[in-house]
N, C-alpha and C positions, 0 to 999 in steps of 0.2 A: 528434366523433361517436362515437368509441370509448367515451369515458367515459359518454356518454349512453346507448348501447346496454347497457353493463354495469349502469348504474344502473337502467334499465328492467327488465332481467332479474332483478336482485336484488330490486327492489321487488315485481315481479310474483310472484316465488317466495314472498316473505314473506306476501303476501296470499292466494295460492292454497293454500299448504300447510295452514294452519289450517282452512280450509273443507273441503278434500277429503282431509285426511290419514287420517281414519278409513276412507275408502273406497278408499285407494290400495294398490297393490301396489308395494312398495319393494324394489329389488335393490341390495345393497351389494357392491362389488368392491374389495378392499383388498390391497395388497402392500407389505410393509416389507422393504427390503433393506439389510443391513449388509455392506459390502465391506471387504476387507483386501488391499492390494496393495503392491508395491514397484517403483518405477521406477529402472532402472539403465541410463542412456544413456551412450554413449561420450563421454568428456570431461566428464561431469557427475557430481556426487556422488549417491549413492543417496538415494531419498526414499520414505518410508513414506506410504501413502495409506489413509485410513479414511473413505470416503464412506458416508453414510446417506441412502437415497432412499425416499420415500414416494409410492406411486401410489394414487390414490383415485378410484373411479368410483361414481356413484349414478344410478339410474333410478327414477323414481316415476311409475307409470301410474295411470289412472282418477282423476285429480284433478278438482276442480270438478264439472262435469256428467258426468264420465266420459270425456270426449274430450280432456282436457288431460294432457300428460305433461311431466316435467322430466328433462333429461339433462345429466349433468355428468361430466367426467373431467379430471384434472390431476395434476401431480406437483411435488414439492419436494425439494431435495437440499442437504445441507451436508456438508463434510468435517471430521472431528474432528481430523485430523492435519496435512494439507497443503492444497494447492490443486490439486485433481484435475479441475476443470471449467473449461477455458479460463483458467487462472491465477486462478480465483476460488474462494473457500471455499464459496459457496452459489449456488444457481440454482433456478429454478422456472418453471412454465408452466401456463397454463390451456389445455388442448388443445381442449376444447369445453365450452360451458355454455349451454344454450338451453331455451326453452319451446316446445312443439309443440302445435298444435290440429289434430286429425284430424277432418275432416267425415265425416258418415255417407254422403254421396253422392259419386259420381264419383272415388273414390280420391284425394280432395283433402286437402291439409294446408298449414299455414303454420307457419314456425319463426322465432323471434326470439332473438338473442343471439350468442354466438360459435359458429360452425358451419362445417362443410365442405359445399361444393357440388360434386357430381360429376354433370354433365349434358353428354353429348356430348363436345365438346373442352374443356369447362370443368372445371377442377380447382383450386378456390380455397378458402382459409380466410378468413373475413370476420367482422367484427363488424357484423351487420346483420340483414336479413330475407330469407327465401326462401319461395316458394310454388309449388305445382304442382297440376295437376288434369287429369283425363281429360275429353275432349270427345266429343260424339257422333260416330259413324261411324268410330271408330278413331283419332281425332286426340288429341293431348295438348299441354299448354303448361306451361312453367315459367319463373320469373323470379326474380332475386335482386338485391340491392344493399346497399352498406354501405361501411364503412371497411376498408382492407387491414390485415391482421395483420402487423406488422413483426417481422423476425428480427434476428439479430446482424449488425452491419455487415460488409460485404465487406472483406477485408484491404486496407489502404491507402486505403480510402474512408470517407467519413462518412455512408454510406447503405447500406441493404441492397438497393438497386435497385428497391424498390417505390414506387408512387405513393401518393396520398392516399385516393382512393375507387375502387371497382370495382363494376361492375354488368353484367348480361347476362341471357341466357335461352336457351331451346331450344324449338322446335316439332317435333313428331314425328307420324308416322303409322305405325300397326301394322295389318297384315292377318292376322288370326287367329294361328296359330302358325307362319306361313311367313316373314315378314320384318317388319322395322321400319327406317324411315329417319328421320333427324333432321337439322335444321340448327340451329346455335347460334352465339352470338357472345359475346365478353367484351371489355369496354372499361375501361381503367384510366387515371385522370387524373393528370397531373403526375408521370409516371414519369421519374426522372433518367436521361439518356443518359450513360453513362460514357465516351463518346468526346468529345462536344462539351461536356459538363458543363451542358447546357441541359435543362430539364424539357420533356417532350412527352407527348402522349397515346399510349397503347398500345392498339391495336385489332386483334383477331384474329377471324376468322369461320371456319366449317368445317362439315363434314358427317360423319355417322356412319351406319353400316349394320350390321344383323344379318340374316343370311339363313340359313334352314334349309330348303332345297328338299327334302331327304329326312330321314328320321328319324335317320340315322346321320351326317349331314353338317351342319356349321354354320360360317359365316364371320362374323367380327366385326371391325370396324376403324373408323378415322376418318382424316380428312385436315383440316389446318388451314392457313389462308392469312393471312399478316401484311400488313395494309393499309399499314403504314409502310414496310416494305422492298419491298412489292409482289412477293412471291414466296411459294411454299409453305413453311411452317415445318416441317411434319411429315406423314409418311404412316406409319401403323401398322396392320397387318392380321394376323389370326390365323385359321388354318384347322384344324378338327378333323374327323377322319374315323374313325369307329368301324367298322373293317372287319369285325370279329367281336367278340363279347363279350370275347375274350382279346387282341385286337390293336387298338391305338389309335395312329393316326398324327397328329402335330401339326406344322404348318408355320407359320412366321412371317416377316414382312418389315417392316423398319423403316428409315426414311430421314429425316434431319434436315438442314436448312440451319442451320448453327450460329448465324449472326447472327440469323435470325428465330426459331429455336427457343429460344435462350437470352435473347434480348432481353426485358426490359431488365435482366437479372439480373447477369451477370458476364462476365469473361474478355476484354473488348474491349481492355483496356490491356495484356494479356499479350503479351510478345514472342514467345511460342511459338504461340499460337492466332491464326489469321487469321479475321476475321469472315466471310469469304466461303467458308470451308471447309465441305464437306459430309461427312456420315458416314452409313453405312448398315450394316445387318446382315441376313442371311438365314440361316435355320436350320430344322432339323427335329428331332423326337424321335420314337422308336418304342418304345412300351410293349407288352410281352408278358407277360400273366399266365399263367405256366406252370401253376400250380395255386393253390389258396387260400393256400398257404404261401410261394410263391416268385413274384417278379416281376422282370423284367429290362428295363432301359431303356437304349437307346443314343441319343446325340444328337450333333449337329454344328452349328456356327455359324460363318459367315464374316463378318468385320468389315472394312470398307473406309473409310479416311479419306484425306484429301488427302495426308497425309505418311506413309502406310504401310498395310499390310494385315496381318491375322492370322486364323488359323483355330483354333477350339477344338473338340475332339472327344473322345469317351470313352464311358463307360458305367457303370452301377451295377446291382448285384444286391441286391434287398431281400427279406428273409425275415421271417416272423412265425410264432409258435407259441403254443399254449395259449390259443386264442381271442383272439389279438392282444395278449395281455398281455406277450409278449416280442417285441420288434421289433429288427431289426438290418440292417446293410448294409455293403457294401464297394464302393468306386468308384475309378475312375482317369480322369483327364482330362489332355490335353496342349494347351497353348497354343503354337502355332507362329507366332511373330510375325516379320514381315519387318523389314528395316532401316528405322529411323526411326519405327517404331510406338510405341516407348517414349518418353515425354516425360521424359527423364533422360539423364545422361551415359553410360548403359550402351548398348552396341552392339545389344543385343536384349533383348526382354522375354519370351522363350520360357522355359517351365518345365513340369515334370511335377507333377501333384497326385495324392496318394493320400489316401484317407479311409476309416476303419473305425469303426463305432459299433454299440452295442447298448444297448437300453433295456428296463427291466422295470417294470411297473406293476401293483399289486395294490390291494385295498381298504385295506390297512394301510400298505404302504410302496411306494416307487418309487425308481428309481435309473438311472444312465446312465454310460457310458464312451465317450469320443469322442477319436479321435486323427487329427490332420490334419497333413500334411507337404507342403511345396512344395520342389521341387528345381530350381534355376535352371540354365539352359544356360550362362550366363556369371555369374560371381560379382558380387554387389552389396555394395559396401563390404567386400570380401574375405570375404564369407560366401556359401557355395554352396547354402545351404538355410535354410528357416524351418519350424519345426514347433511344435505345441502339443498337449499331452495334458491332458484334463480329465475329472473324475469328479464325480458328484453323487449325493446320497442324501437321501431325504425320508421323512416319516412323516405319515400322515393321522390326526390326533386325532379327527376327525369328518368327515363329508362336506363340511362348510363350512370346516374349519380344518386347515391343513397347515404343517409346518415342514420346511425343506430347507436343505441346505448344499452348496457345490461348491468344488472346488479345482482349479486349473490351473497348469501350468508350461510355459514355452516359451522358445525362442531364435529371434531373427530379426535381419536387418541393422540394424534401428533400436534394438532392445533387446538388450543382451548376455544378460540374463536377465529374464524376465517372470513373476512369481509373482502369482496372483490368488486370493483366497478370498472367499466371501460366505455370509451366512446370510439366508434369505428366509422371512418369515411371511406366508402367504396366507390371506385370509378372504373367502369368497363366500357370501352368503346372501340369500334372498328372503323377505320378509314378506307374508303374504296380506292381503286386505282386512279380515279379522276381527282382525288383529293378531298372528296366530300365524305360525310358521315353515312355509314350504313344503318 
């Protein structure tokens, strides 16, 4: 099915582009990155890394009758010196590539090819078809179906945990600008169970909500239920309160049942993770815009797992000058982890984190300096800290073309020394329907 979808997409593209190319608006987004690094691990010889990565995106609007568009994004990579990507010299991926037809009525569209589906509790990448439309009286409906997009196999397994096909959809109701509620479901066939080694269907249903009872308050969230394990997989909710134009309070709550939330992906054969474990987090952040040049944010989050708890708290000051062309900040956070929270031989995962950065952006050049340091409460592999300093500098040859480079150096428990450098060439341009540049 995957090959069929890709063939349909490519064939349709070939037939559509010649007919509508003269009437199309084409946007090209290209980044070429040349990296230079050196790997120096304890007990291993130093290795030089020279990866070249190409990112390419293309959007063509107003094809055919003007309602067809083509969307493409992917990347390819090869290492000219060593094996810097999962012990391979080269890798690549088609992130998405699909044709879309947008109807003139009811905010309706249909897409075909490799695409992402984000609807309610659904968050899938498929090779297939999706469609959505608004219905009368505030109702809406969407549906999708196709083949799953497989990733790298899980360590120690001959599968990535995904099944063969996946389909689902969402129905919703919206009342003016006050609230929207939705119900959705996703169904995956022949998903491998990493405990029993038997293939089974994966079925999850759920609901989502967005409420804005007042202009300064909104609540958004969702809950999902696993029909295989017969228990809730996830609850995730976010509250935003704009108390004044200068004060914004955000609160969040997340809870997952690991077996249902991760199923059928990973971790069930691990001696550390219990499939019945639950994890949750609750936190808040408070942003205060002191003036147009200074903002301060403080935040805190409490993590709870079956085998331990932890709290992370701290704050950051952000500044900007010269019409936001100079931006910077300094921040501090502390993770206070209880016994057993770290999945490691270390007695605790507690650490202090400091960060300082500054960025400058003009029509001709841009640059940045960033310093990050972590200071462990207990040493890890006889190292009491990890830190990295990086700097970058770039030049705009034109609004569409820029060349930049960066250099970073750091030390951490995994790498005695870590040196990274890269050059990046970025090209972004849009061609209008008449063939000229926008």
